[in-house]
C-alpha positions in Angstrom: 11.5 -7.6 18.4 7.9 -5.9 18.5 9.5 -2.7 17.0 11.1 -4.7 14.0 7.8 -6.5 13.4 6.0 -3.3 13.1 8.5 -1.9 10.8 8.2 -4.8 8.6 4.5 -4.3 8.7 4.8 -0.6 7.8 7.4 -1.3 5.1 5.0 -3.6 3.7 2.1 -1.3 3.6 4.5 1.4 1.9 5.3 -1.2 -0.7 1.7 -1.9 -1.3 0.2 1.7 -1.2 3.2 4.0 -1.9 5.4 2.0 -4.1 7.0 4.9 -5.6 8.9 5.3 -2.1 11.3 2.6 -3.1 14.2 3.2 -5.6 14.0 1.1 -8.6 17.5 -0.4 -9.5 18.0 -2.0 -13.0 20.0 -4.7 -11.9 18.7 -5.5 -8.4 18.2 -8.8 -6.8 14.7 -8.5 -5.9 12.9 -11.4 -7.6 9.1 -10.3 -7.0 7.3 -7.0 -7.7 7.1 -4.8 -4.8 3.3 -5.6 -4.1 4.4 -9.3 -3.4 7.3 -8.2 -1.5 5.1 -5.8 0.6 2.8 -8.8 1.5 5.8 -10.8 2.2 6.8 -7.9 4.8 3.5 -7.8 6.3 3.0 -11.4 6.8 6.7 -11.7 8.3 6.1 -8.5 10.6 2.9 -10.0 12.0 4.8 -13.2 12.7 7.4 -11.3 14.4 5.0 -9.4 16.5 3.6 -12.6 17.5 7.1 -14.0 18.6 7.5 -10.6 20.5 4.1 -11.4 22.4 5.7 -15.1 23.1 9.1 -13.4 24.6 6.7 -11.0 26.6 5.0 -14.0 27.9 8.1 -15.4 29.0 7.7 -18.5 26.6 10.7 -20.6 25.9 9.9 -21.4 22.3 9.9 -17.5 21.6 13.7 -17.1 22.4 14.7 -19.5 19.7 12.0 -18.7 17.2 12.7 -15.1 17.7 16.6 -15.3 17.0 15.8 -17.4 13.7 13.2 -14.8 12.7 15.6 -12.1 13.4 18.3 -13.9 11.5 16.0 -14.5 8.3 14.6 -10.9 8.4 18.2 -9.5 8.4 19.1 -11.6 5.3 15.6 -10.5 3.6 16.8 -7.0 4.3 19.9 -7.5 2.4 18.0 -8.2 -0.4 16.0 -5.2 0.1 19.2 -3.1 0.4 19.4 -1.8 -3.3 15.6 -0.5 -3.0 15.7 1.0 0.5 19.3 1.4 1.8 18.8 3.6 4.8 15.7 1.7 6.1 17.3 -1.9 5.3 20.5 -0.8 7.1 18.3 0.2 10.3 16.4 -3.0 10.4 19.5 -4.9 10.0 21.0 -3.2 13.1 17.9 -3.8 14.9 17.8 -7.4 14.2 21.6 -7.6 15.4 20.5 -6.2 18.5 17.3 -8.4 19.0 19.6 -11.5 18.3 22.2 -10.2 20.9 19.6 -9.6 23.2 17.7 -13.0 23.1 21.1 -15.0 23.1 22.7 -12.8 26.1 19.6 -12.3 28.0 17.9 -15.6 27.4 18.8 -17.0 30.7 16.7 -14.3 32.4 13.7 -15.7 30.5 14.4 -19.2 31.3 14.9 -18.1 35.1 11.4 -16.6 34.9 9.8 -19.5 33.5 11.2 -21.8 36.2 9.4 -19.3 38.9 
């Protein structure tokens, strides 16, 4: 989760300062300009970093929020797919791994909360 959040922050900063990196697709689905999209990525990435800190601190709420945030991020990356296809696919795969890890290994965090 921490790595995906940092990736989103980097993507947001890239959209703000080096927007020529993104491919412009005439029929794309992106409804914002790249500056707005960059700010959305930065804010969302910082939220993911905060949730990752909650997971590292073995907070119970962080697992549920983490799965939801990773799911929303994967869907958001589908929107960005025409503009940064390889990067978006990498982040979608990482989000899938995050969701799997939090669901499968969530019981370990819950056990750590009880002790």
